[in-house]
PQR file with spaces between the fields and no chain letter, atoms N, CA, C, O and H, PARSE charges and radii, in Angstrom:
ATOM       1  N    MET     1     -12.091    6.297   11.736 -0.4000 1.5000
ATOM       2  CA   MET     1     -11.725    5.593   10.677 -0.0000 2.0000
ATOM       3  C    MET     1     -12.385    5.821    9.524  0.5500 1.7000
ATOM       4  O    MET     1     -13.540    5.451    9.311 -0.5500 1.4000
ATOM       5  N    VAL     2     -11.506    6.583    8.558 -0.4000 1.5000
ATOM       6  CA   VAL     2     -11.986    6.706    6.959 -0.0000 2.0000
ATOM       7  C    VAL     2     -11.679    5.767    5.949  0.5500 1.7000
ATOM       8  O    VAL     2     -10.496    5.425    5.965 -0.5500 1.4000
ATOM       9  H    VAL     2     -10.568    6.883    8.730  0.4000 1.0000
ATOM      10  N    HIS     3     -12.157    5.407    5.349 -0.4000 1.5000
ATOM      11  CA   HIS     3     -12.151    4.358    4.196 -0.0000 2.0000
ATOM      12  C    HIS     3     -12.461    4.953    3.231  0.5500 1.7000
ATOM      13  O    HIS     3     -13.486    5.634    3.214 -0.5500 1.4000
ATOM      14  H    HIS     3     -13.118    5.685    5.336  0.4000 1.0000
ATOM      15  N    LEU     4     -11.501    4.823    1.997 -0.4000 1.5000
ATOM      16  CA   LEU     4     -11.656    5.540    0.510 -0.0000 2.0000
ATOM      17  C    LEU     4     -11.934    4.280   -0.527  0.5500 1.7000
ATOM      18  O    LEU     4     -11.550    3.111   -0.477 -0.5500 1.4000
ATOM      19  H    LEU     4     -10.668    4.270    2.010  0.4000 1.0000
ATOM      20  N    LYS     5     -12.597    4.849   -1.301 -0.4000 1.5000
ATOM      21  CA   LYS     5     -12.576    3.734   -2.605 -0.0000 2.0000
ATOM      22  C    LYS     5     -12.819    4.744   -3.766  0.5500 1.7000
ATOM      23  O    LYS     5     -13.205    5.907   -3.649 -0.5500 1.4000
ATOM      24  H    LYS     5     -12.909    5.798   -1.341  0.4000 1.0000
ATOM      25  N    ALA     6     -12.530    4.100   -4.857 -0.4000 1.5000
ATOM      26  CA   ALA     6     -12.791    4.549   -6.512 -0.0000 2.0000
ATOM      27  C    ALA     6     -13.552    3.617   -6.838  0.5500 1.7000
ATOM      28  O    ALA     6     -13.552    2.391   -6.720 -0.5500 1.4000
ATOM      29  H    ALA     6     -12.216    3.155   -4.952  0.4000 1.0000
ATOM      30  N    VAL     7     -14.457    4.682   -7.435 -0.4000 1.5000
ATOM      31  CA   VAL     7     -15.884    3.919   -7.732 -0.0000 2.0000
ATOM      32  C    VAL     7     -16.241    4.368   -9.449  0.5500 1.7000
ATOM      33  O    VAL     7     -15.750    5.423   -9.849 -0.5500 1.4000
ATOM      34  H    VAL     7     -14.457    5.678   -7.531  0.4000 1.0000
ATOM      35  N    ARG     8     -16.819    3.804  -10.098 -0.4000 1.5000
ATOM      36  CA   ARG     8     -17.178    4.199  -11.003 -0.0000 2.0000
ATOM      37  C    ARG     8     -18.502    5.064  -11.193  0.5500 1.7000
ATOM      38  O    ARG     8     -19.501    4.601  -10.642 -0.5500 1.4000
ATOM      39  H    ARG     8     -17.218    2.947   -9.773  0.4000 1.0000
ATOM      40  N    GLU     9     -18.631    6.128  -11.821 -0.4000 1.5000
ATOM      41  CA   GLU     9     -19.874    7.209  -11.427 -0.0000 2.0000
ATOM      42  C    GLU     9     -21.495    6.413  -11.673  0.5500 1.7000
ATOM      43  O    GLU     9     -22.377    6.624  -10.841 -0.5500 1.4000
ATOM      44  H    GLU     9     -17.820    6.504  -12.269  0.4000 1.0000
ATOM      45  N    THR    10     -21.697    5.722  -12.591 -0.4000 1.5000
ATOM      46  CA   THR    10     -22.944    5.639  -12.859 -0.0000 2.0000
ATOM      47  C    THR    10     -22.835    4.035  -12.261  0.5500 1.7000
ATOM      48  O    THR    10     -23.801    3.792  -11.538 -0.5500 1.4000
ATOM      49  H    THR    10     -20.980    5.550  -13.267  0.4000 1.0000
ATOM      50  N    SER    11     -21.928    2.939  -12.389 -0.4000 1.5000
ATOM      51  CA   SER    11     -22.464    1.970  -11.819 -0.0000 2.0000
ATOM      52  C    SER    11     -21.908    1.829  -10.380  0.5500 1.7000
ATOM      53  O    SER    11     -22.328    0.853   -9.758 -0.5500 1.4000
ATOM      54  H    SER    11     -21.144    3.136  -12.976  0.4000 1.0000
ATOM      55  N    ARG    12     -21.125    2.557   -9.818 -0.4000 1.5000
ATOM      56  CA   ARG    12     -20.491    2.584   -8.141 -0.0000 2.0000
ATOM      57  C    ARG    12     -20.061    1.223   -7.830  0.5500 1.7000
ATOM      58  O    ARG    12     -20.336    0.576   -6.819 -0.5500 1.4000
ATOM      59  H    ARG    12     -20.783    3.350  -10.323  0.4000 1.0000
ATOM      60  N    ASP    13     -19.091    0.745   -9.194 -0.4000 1.5000
ATOM      61  CA   ASP    13     -18.616   -0.616   -9.187 -0.0000 2.0000
ATOM      62  C    ASP    13     -17.520   -0.006   -8.763  0.5500 1.7000
ATOM      63  O    ASP    13     -17.413    1.174   -9.097 -0.5500 1.4000
ATOM      64  H    ASP    13     -18.867    1.270  -10.016  0.4000 1.0000
ATOM      65  N    ARG    14     -16.241   -0.711   -7.790 -0.4000 1.5000
ATOM      66  CA   ARG    14     -15.118   -0.471   -7.382 -0.0000 2.0000
ATOM      67  C    ARG    14     -14.088   -0.455   -8.633  0.5500 1.7000
ATOM      68  O    ARG    14     -13.996   -1.536   -9.214 -0.5500 1.4000
ATOM      69  H    ARG    14     -16.329   -1.669   -7.518  0.4000 1.0000
ATOM      70  N    ILE    15     -13.311    0.595   -9.128 -0.4000 1.5000
ATOM      71  CA   ILE    15     -12.182    0.532   -9.972 -0.0000 2.0000
ATOM      72  C    ILE    15     -11.070    0.263   -9.245  0.5500 1.7000
ATOM      73  O    ILE    15     -10.562    1.076   -8.473 -0.5500 1.4000
ATOM      74  H    ILE    15     -13.386    1.473   -8.656  0.4000 1.0000
ATOM      75  N    LEU    16     -10.525   -1.201   -9.515 -0.4000 1.5000
ATOM      76  CA   LEU    16      -9.462   -1.846   -9.251 -0.0000 2.0000
ATOM      77  C    LEU    16      -8.526   -2.177  -10.356  0.5500 1.7000
ATOM      78  O    LEU    16      -8.967   -2.612  -11.419 -0.5500 1.4000
ATOM      79  H    LEU    16     -10.938   -1.862  -10.143  0.4000 1.0000
ATOM      80  N    PRO    17      -7.297   -1.998  -10.164 -0.5600 1.5000
ATOM      81  CA   PRO    17      -6.602   -1.506   -8.920  0.2800 2.0000
ATOM      82  C    PRO    17      -6.829   -0.152   -8.924  0.5500 1.7000
ATOM      83  O    PRO    17      -7.146    0.524   -9.902 -0.5500 1.4000
ATOM      84  N    ALA    18      -6.648    0.238   -7.743 -0.4000 1.5000
ATOM      85  CA   ALA    18      -6.396    2.106   -7.359 -0.0000 2.0000
ATOM      86  C    ALA    18      -5.559    2.042   -6.368  0.5500 1.7000
ATOM      87  O    ALA    18      -5.635    1.340   -5.360 -0.5500 1.4000
ATOM      88  H    ALA    18      -6.390   -0.311   -6.948  0.4000 1.0000
ATOM      89  N    MET    19      -4.390    3.131   -6.812 -0.4000 1.5000
ATOM      90  CA   MET    19      -3.448    3.352   -5.537 -0.0000 2.0000
ATOM      91  C    MET    19      -3.799    4.356   -4.892  0.5500 1.7000
ATOM      92  O    MET    19      -4.554    5.166   -5.429 -0.5500 1.4000
ATOM      93  H    MET    19      -4.328    3.702   -7.631  0.4000 1.0000
ATOM      94  N    TYR    20      -3.269    4.582   -3.381 -0.4000 1.5000
ATOM      95  CA   TYR    20      -3.813    5.538   -2.709 -0.0000 2.0000
ATOM      96  C    TYR    20      -2.649    6.244   -1.743  0.5500 1.7000
ATOM      97  O    TYR    20      -2.032    5.384   -1.116 -0.5500 1.4000
ATOM      98  H    TYR    20      -2.655    3.923   -2.945  0.4000 1.0000
ATOM      99  N    SER    21      -2.208    7.596   -1.476 -0.4000 1.5000
ATOM     100  CA   SER    21      -1.520    7.820   -0.831 -0.0000 2.0000
ATOM     101  C    SER    21      -1.328    7.258    0.780  0.5500 1.7000
ATOM     102  O    SER    21      -0.366    7.126    1.537 -0.5500 1.4000
ATOM     103  H    SER    21      -2.709    8.295   -1.985  0.4000 1.0000
ATOM     104  N    ASP    22      -2.807    7.004    0.862 -0.4000 1.5000
ATOM     105  CA   ASP    22      -3.099    6.577    2.279 -0.0000 2.0000
ATOM     106  C    ASP    22      -4.611    6.127    2.424  0.5500 1.7000
ATOM     107  O    ASP    22      -5.439    6.705    1.719 -0.5500 1.4000
ATOM     108  H    ASP    22      -3.588    7.111    0.247  0.4000 1.0000
ATOM     109  N    ASN    23      -4.976    5.246    3.193 -0.4000 1.5000
ATOM     110  CA   ASN    23      -6.333    4.944    3.050 -0.0000 2.0000
ATOM     111  C    ASN    23      -6.774    4.201    4.432  0.5500 1.7000
ATOM     112  O    ASN    23      -5.845    3.790    5.129 -0.5500 1.4000
ATOM     113  H    ASN    23      -4.304    4.776    3.765  0.4000 1.0000
ATOM     114  N    TYR    24      -7.913    4.022    4.826 -0.4000 1.5000
ATOM     115  CA   TYR    24      -7.757    3.844    6.244 -0.0000 2.0000
ATOM     116  C    TYR    24      -7.361    4.627    7.194  0.5500 1.7000
ATOM     117  O    TYR    24      -6.758    4.126    8.143 -0.5500 1.4000
ATOM     118  H    TYR    24      -8.667    4.356    4.261  0.4000 1.0000
ATOM     119  N    LEU    25      -7.595    5.945    7.152 -0.4000 1.5000
ATOM     120  CA   LEU    25      -7.072    6.688    8.108 -0.0000 2.0000
ATOM     121  C    LEU    25      -7.910    7.352    9.411  0.5500 1.7000
ATOM     122  O    LEU    25      -9.141    7.348    9.422 -0.5500 1.4000
ATOM     123  H    LEU    25      -8.084    6.352    6.381  0.4000 1.0000
ATOM     124  N    TRP    26      -7.222    7.841   10.355 -0.4000 1.5000
ATOM     125  CA   TRP    26      -8.052    8.801   11.571 -0.0000 2.0000
ATOM     126  C    TRP    26      -8.056   10.089   11.284  0.5500 1.7000
ATOM     127  O    TRP    26      -7.030   10.744   11.099 -0.5500 1.4000
ATOM     128  H    TRP    26      -6.222    7.844   10.347  0.4000 1.0000
ATOM     129  N    LEU    27      -9.291   10.561   11.225 -0.4000 1.5000
ATOM     130  CA   LEU    27      -9.434   12.407   11.022 -0.0000 2.0000
ATOM     131  C    LEU    27     -10.026   12.791   12.262  0.5500 1.7000
ATOM     132  O    LEU    27     -11.033   12.113   12.463 -0.5500 1.4000
ATOM     133  H    LEU    27     -10.124   10.029   11.376  0.4000 1.0000
ATOM     134  N    MET    28      -9.815   13.551   13.105 -0.4000 1.5000
ATOM     135  CA   MET    28     -10.495   14.495   14.437 -0.0000 2.0000
ATOM     136  C    MET    28     -11.633   14.929   13.406  0.5500 1.7000
ATOM     137  O    MET    28     -11.635   14.840   12.178 -0.5500 1.4000
ATOM     138  H    MET    28      -8.997   14.103   12.942  0.4000 1.0000
ATOM     139  N    PRO    29     -12.762   15.508   14.425 -0.5600 1.5000
ATOM     140  CA   PRO    29     -13.777   16.507   13.669  0.2800 2.0000
ATOM     141  C    PRO    29     -12.951   17.895   13.300  0.5500 1.7000
ATOM     142  O    PRO    29     -12.090   18.464   13.972 -0.5500 1.4000
ATOM     143  N    GLY    30     -13.583   18.301   11.814 -0.4000 1.5000
ATOM     144  CA   GLY    30     -12.769   19.500   11.616 -0.0000 2.0000
ATOM     145  C    GLY    30     -11.202   19.136   11.138  0.5500 1.7000
ATOM     146  O    GLY    30     -10.551   20.117   10.779 -0.5500 1.4000
ATOM     147  H    GLY    30     -14.282   17.838   11.268  0.4000 1.0000
ATOM     148  N    GLU    31     -10.776   18.318   11.109 -0.4000 1.5000
ATOM     149  CA   GLU    31      -9.356   18.012   10.322 -0.0000 2.0000
ATOM     150  C    GLU    31      -9.353   17.445    8.998  0.5500 1.7000
ATOM     151  O    GLU    31     -10.190   16.660    8.552 -0.5500 1.4000
ATOM     152  H    GLU    31     -11.306   17.522   11.401  0.4000 1.0000
ATOM     153  N    ARG    32      -8.453   17.856    8.473 -0.4000 1.5000
ATOM     154  CA   ARG    32      -8.663   17.840    6.763 -0.0000 2.0000
ATOM     155  C    ARG    32      -7.137   16.977    6.639  0.5500 1.7000
ATOM     156  O    ARG    32      -6.199   17.029    7.434 -0.5500 1.4000
ATOM     157  H    ARG    32      -7.772   18.493    8.835  0.4000 1.0000
ATOM     158  N    ARG    33      -7.248   16.138    5.298 -0.4000 1.5000
ATOM     159  CA   ARG    33      -5.985   15.331    4.705 -0.0000 2.0000
ATOM     160  C    ARG    33      -5.911   15.303    3.469  0.5500 1.7000
ATOM     161  O    ARG    33      -6.903   14.825    2.919 -0.5500 1.4000
ATOM     162  H    ARG    33      -8.010   16.097    4.652  0.4000 1.0000
ATOM     163  N    ALA    34      -5.074   15.650    2.800 -0.4000 1.5000
ATOM     164  CA   ALA    34      -4.938   15.521    1.353 -0.0000 2.0000
ATOM     165  C    ALA    34      -4.258   14.000    0.921  0.5500 1.7000
ATOM     166  O    ALA    34      -3.117   13.572    1.099 -0.5500 1.4000
ATOM     167  H    ALA    34      -4.267   16.038    3.247  0.4000 1.0000
ATOM     168  N    ILE    35      -5.418   13.395    0.298 -0.4000 1.5000
ATOM     169  CA   ILE    35      -5.132   12.164   -0.449 -0.0000 2.0000
ATOM     170  C    ILE    35      -4.699   12.044   -2.153  0.5500 1.7000
ATOM     171  O    ILE    35      -5.385   12.643   -2.982 -0.5500 1.4000
ATOM     172  H    ILE    35      -6.344   13.742    0.153  0.4000 1.0000
ATOM     173  N    LEU    36      -3.461   11.185   -2.588 -0.4000 1.5000
ATOM     174  CA   LEU    36      -3.532   11.171   -3.499 -0.0000 2.0000
ATOM     175  C    LEU    36      -4.001    9.880   -4.257  0.5500 1.7000
ATOM     176  O    LEU    36      -3.545    8.849   -3.762 -0.5500 1.4000
ATOM     177  H    LEU    36      -2.904   10.698   -1.914  0.4000 1.0000
ATOM     178  N    THR    37      -4.854    9.703   -5.405 -0.4000 1.5000
ATOM     179  CA   THR    37      -5.481    8.800   -5.580 -0.0000 2.0000
ATOM     180  C    THR    37      -4.992    8.282   -7.434  0.5500 1.7000
ATOM     181  O    THR    37      -5.063    9.079   -8.370 -0.5500 1.4000
ATOM     182  H    THR    37      -5.225   10.541   -5.806  0.4000 1.0000
ATOM     183  N    GLU    38      -4.667    7.260   -7.534 -0.4000 1.5000
ATOM     184  CA   GLU    38      -4.288    7.204   -9.378 -0.0000 2.0000
ATOM     185  C    GLU    38      -5.316    5.718   -9.888  0.5500 1.7000
ATOM     186  O    GLU    38      -5.337    4.655   -9.267 -0.5500 1.4000
ATOM     187  H    GLU    38      -4.609    6.614   -6.774  0.4000 1.0000
ATOM     188  N    VAL    39      -5.762    5.893  -10.611 -0.4000 1.5000
ATOM     189  CA   VAL    39      -6.457    4.690  -11.152 -0.0000 2.0000
ATOM     190  C    VAL    39      -6.236    4.984  -12.881  0.5500 1.7000
ATOM     191  O    VAL    39      -6.219    6.135  -13.318 -0.5500 1.4000
ATOM     192  H    VAL    39      -5.744    6.757  -11.116  0.4000 1.0000
ATOM     193  N    GLN    40      -6.088    3.875  -13.695 -0.4000 1.5000
ATOM     194  CA   GLN    40      -5.939    3.724  -14.899 -0.0000 2.0000
ATOM     195  C    GLN    40      -7.120    4.123  -15.529  0.5500 1.7000
ATOM     196  O    GLN    40      -8.196    3.927  -14.964 -0.5500 1.4000
ATOM     197  H    GLN    40      -6.103    2.940  -13.341  0.4000 1.0000
ATOM     198  N    ASP    41      -7.045    4.805  -16.925 -0.4000 1.5000
ATOM     199  CA   ASP    41      -8.124    4.846  -17.796 -0.0000 2.0000
ATOM     200  C    ASP    41      -9.080    4.017  -17.911  0.5500 1.7000
ATOM     201  O    ASP    41     -10.285    4.202  -17.741 -0.5500 1.4000
ATOM     202  H    ASP    41      -6.171    4.965  -17.383  0.4000 1.0000
ATOM     203  N    ALA    42      -8.345    2.806  -18.296 -0.4000 1.5000
ATOM     204  CA   ALA    42      -9.075    1.509  -18.724 -0.0000 2.0000
ATOM     205  C    ALA    42      -9.593    1.039  -18.052  0.5500 1.7000
ATOM     206  O    ALA    42     -10.652    0.510  -18.390 -0.5500 1.4000
ATOM     207  H    ALA    42      -7.366    2.656  -18.434  0.4000 1.0000
ATOM     208  N    ASP    43      -9.057    0.956  -16.487 -0.4000 1.5000
ATOM     209  CA   ASP    43      -9.668    0.662  -15.442 -0.0000 2.0000
ATOM     210  C    ASP    43     -11.310    1.151  -15.203  0.5500 1.7000
ATOM     211  O    ASP    43     -12.159    0.495  -14.600 -0.5500 1.4000
ATOM     212  H    ASP    43      -8.197    1.386  -16.213  0.4000 1.0000
ATOM     213  N    ALA    44     -11.468    2.246  -15.733 -0.4000 1.5000
ATOM     214  CA   ALA    44     -12.604    2.946  -14.876 -0.0000 2.0000
ATOM     215  C    ALA    44     -13.682    2.672  -16.060  0.5500 1.7000
ATOM     216  O    ALA    44     -14.827    3.108  -15.942 -0.5500 1.4000
ATOM     217  H    ALA    44     -10.778    2.779  -16.223  0.4000 1.0000
ATOM     218  N    ARG    45     -13.295    1.961  -17.163 -0.4000 1.5000
ATOM     219  CA   ARG    45     -14.109    1.444  -18.511 -0.0000 2.0000
ATOM     220  C    ARG    45     -15.162    2.456  -18.748  0.5500 1.7000
ATOM     221  O    ARG    45     -16.361    2.414  -18.473 -0.5500 1.4000
ATOM     222  H    ARG    45     -12.365    1.607  -17.259  0.4000 1.0000
ATOM     223  N    GLY    46     -14.376    3.470  -19.378 -0.4000 1.5000
ATOM     224  CA   GLY    46     -15.556    4.899  -19.777 -0.0000 2.0000
ATOM     225  C    GLY    46     -16.325    5.538  -18.846  0.5500 1.7000
ATOM     226  O    GLY    46     -16.990    6.521  -19.173 -0.5500 1.4000
ATOM     227  H    GLY    46     -13.401    3.504  -19.601  0.4000 1.0000
ATOM     228  N    GLU    47     -16.324    4.989  -17.403 -0.4000 1.5000
ATOM     229  CA   GLU    47     -16.695    5.780  -16.397 -0.0000 2.0000
ATOM     230  C    GLU    47     -16.097    7.079  -15.994  0.5500 1.7000
ATOM     231  O    GLU    47     -14.882    6.943  -15.853 -0.5500 1.4000
ATOM     232  H    GLU    47     -15.783    4.191  -17.138  0.4000 1.0000
ATOM     233  N    LYS    48     -16.488    8.234  -15.769 -0.4000 1.5000
ATOM     234  CA   LYS    48     -15.855    8.569  -14.631 -0.0000 2.0000
ATOM     235  C    LYS    48     -15.766    8.564  -13.082  0.5500 1.7000
ATOM     236  O    LYS    48     -16.643    8.559  -12.219 -0.5500 1.4000
ATOM     237  H    LYS    48     -17.475    8.345  -15.884  0.4000 1.0000
ATOM     238  N    PRO    49     -14.166    8.569  -13.009 -0.5600 1.5000
ATOM     239  CA   PRO    49     -13.699    7.731  -11.288  0.2800 2.0000
ATOM     240  C    PRO    49     -14.506    8.894  -10.487  0.5500 1.7000
ATOM     241  O    PRO    49     -14.616   10.048  -10.902 -0.5500 1.4000
ATOM     242  N    GLN    50     -14.931    8.507   -9.538 -0.4000 1.5000
ATOM     243  CA   GLN    50     -15.130    8.940   -8.004 -0.0000 2.0000
ATOM     244  C    GLN    50     -14.626    8.426   -6.809  0.5500 1.7000
ATOM     245  O    GLN    50     -14.477    7.206   -6.866 -0.5500 1.4000
ATOM     246  H    GLN    50     -14.842    7.570   -9.201  0.4000 1.0000
ATOM     247  N    ILE    51     -14.323    8.921   -5.781 -0.4000 1.5000
ATOM     248  CA   ILE    51     -14.006    8.653   -4.799 -0.0000 2.0000
ATOM     249  C    ILE    51     -14.873    8.681   -3.594  0.5500 1.7000
ATOM     250  O    ILE    51     -15.208    9.688   -2.970 -0.5500 1.4000
ATOM     251  H    ILE    51     -14.444    9.912   -5.736  0.4000 1.0000
ATOM     252  N    LEU    52     -15.201    7.414   -3.337 -0.4000 1.5000
ATOM     253  CA   LEU    52     -16.210    7.117   -2.128 -0.0000 2.0000
ATOM     254  C    LEU    52     -15.488    7.203   -1.048  0.5500 1.7000
ATOM     255  O    LEU    52     -14.456    6.538   -0.955 -0.5500 1.4000
ATOM     256  H    LEU    52     -14.929    6.596   -3.844  0.4000 1.0000
ATOM     257  N    VAL    53     -16.051    8.328    0.310 -0.4000 1.5000
ATOM     258  CA   VAL    53     -15.530    8.203    1.320 -0.0000 2.0000
ATOM     259  C    VAL    53     -16.710    7.562    2.703  0.5500 1.7000
ATOM     260  O    VAL    53     -17.825    7.986    3.006 -0.5500 1.4000
ATOM     261  H    VAL    53     -16.890    8.868    0.235  0.4000 1.0000
ATOM     262  N    GLU    54     -15.975    6.515    3.251 -0.4000 1.5000
ATOM     263  CA   GLU    54     -17.072    6.275    4.184 -0.0000 2.0000
ATOM     264  C    GLU    54     -15.993    6.305    5.585  0.5500 1.7000
ATOM     265  O    GLU    54     -14.782    6.109    5.687 -0.5500 1.4000
ATOM     266  H    GLU    54     -15.069    6.171    3.004  0.4000 1.0000
ATOM     267  N    GLY    55     -17.040    6.641    6.557 -0.4000 1.5000
ATOM     268  CA   GLY    55     -16.333    6.602    8.424 -0.0000 2.0000
ATOM     269  C    GLY    55     -17.205    5.920    9.204  0.5500 1.7000
ATOM     270  O    GLY    55     -18.330    5.619    8.804 -0.5500 1.4000
ATOM     271  H    GLY    55     -18.024    6.800    6.474  0.4000 1.0000
ATOM     272  N    PHE    56     -16.830    5.672   10.185 -0.4000 1.5000
ATOM     273  CA   PHE    56     -16.963    5.143   11.278 -0.0000 2.0000
ATOM     274  C    PHE    56     -18.375    5.396   11.730  0.5500 1.7000
ATOM     275  O    PHE    56     -19.206    4.522   11.976 -0.5500 1.4000
ATOM     276  H    PHE    56     -15.917    5.916   10.510  0.4000 1.0000
ATOM     277  N    ASN    57     -18.583    6.975   11.827 -0.4000 1.5000
ATOM     278  CA   ASN    57     -19.510    7.235   12.628 -0.0000 2.0000
ATOM     279  C    ASN    57     -20.234    8.077   11.364  0.5500 1.7000
ATOM     280  O    ASN    57     -21.218    8.569   11.916 -0.5500 1.4000
ATOM     281  H    ASN    57     -17.907    7.685   11.627  0.4000 1.0000
ATOM     282  N    THR    58     -20.255    8.409   10.256 -0.4000 1.5000
ATOM     283  CA   THR    58     -20.541    9.087    9.129 -0.0000 2.0000
ATOM     284  C    THR    58     -21.133    8.206    8.138  0.5500 1.7000
ATOM     285  O    THR    58     -20.772    7.036    8.003 -0.5500 1.4000
ATOM     286  H    THR    58     -19.456    8.010    9.808  0.4000 1.0000
ATOM     287  N    GLY    59     -22.042    8.760    7.443 -0.4000 1.5000
ATOM     288  CA   GLY    59     -22.611    8.448    6.157 -0.0000 2.0000
ATOM     289  C    GLY    59     -21.872    8.346    5.064  0.5500 1.7000
ATOM     290  O    GLY    59     -20.729    8.516    5.489 -0.5500 1.4000
ATOM     291  H    GLY    59     -22.335    9.710    7.552  0.4000 1.0000
ATOM     292  N    GLU    60     -21.807    8.170    3.892 -0.4000 1.5000
ATOM     293  CA   GLU    60     -20.620    7.801    2.701 -0.0000 2.0000
ATOM     294  C    GLU    60     -21.061    9.262    2.037  0.5500 1.7000
ATOM     295  O    GLU    60     -22.254    9.493    1.842 -0.5500 1.4000
ATOM     296  H    GLU    60     -22.735    8.031    3.547  0.4000 1.0000
ATOM     297  N    VAL    61     -19.846   10.416    1.640 -0.4000 1.5000
ATOM     298  CA   VAL    61     -19.550   11.078    0.985 -0.0000 2.0000
ATOM     299  C    VAL    61     -18.836   10.563   -0.545  0.5500 1.7000
ATOM     300  O    VAL    61     -18.063    9.628   -0.752 -0.5500 1.4000
ATOM     301  H    VAL    61     -18.876   10.228    1.799  0.4000 1.0000
ATOM     302  N    VAL    62     -19.402   11.524   -1.459 -0.4000 1.5000
ATOM     303  CA   VAL    62     -18.773   11.116   -2.911 -0.0000 2.0000
ATOM     304  C    VAL    62     -18.381   12.375   -3.455  0.5500 1.7000
ATOM     305  O    VAL    62     -19.106   13.331   -3.731 -0.5500 1.4000
ATOM     306  H    VAL    62     -20.030   12.283   -1.290  0.4000 1.0000
ATOM     307  N    TYR    63     -16.735   12.222   -3.616 -0.4000 1.5000
ATOM     308  CA   TYR    63     -16.189   13.362   -4.162 -0.0000 2.0000
ATOM     309  C    TYR    63     -16.058   12.988   -5.760  0.5500 1.7000
ATOM     310  O    TYR    63     -15.688   11.901   -6.204 -0.5500 1.4000
ATOM     311  H    TYR    63     -16.146   11.445   -3.392  0.4000 1.0000
ATOM     312  N    ARG    64     -16.515   14.336   -6.643 -0.4000 1.5000
ATOM     313  CA   ARG    64     -16.299   14.082   -7.813 -0.0000 2.0000
ATOM     314  C    ARG    64     -14.957   15.100   -8.531  0.5500 1.7000
ATOM     315  O    ARG    64     -14.631   14.950   -9.709 -0.5500 1.4000
ATOM     316  H    ARG    64     -16.816   15.219   -6.283  0.4000 1.0000
């Protein structure tokens, strides 16, 4: 089970609201999936948005 979160680069606070084309998804080893994420500039509060990916059997990964 993979979970996505939009976070602020420096503070690591969640950016809410954030819209995802999919979230809480299943991926098998080696499988890929493209997910569209939308956040408003004002909700990022001047910080660069990042996507934090967490999985049941993996550590967290940050996409910039």
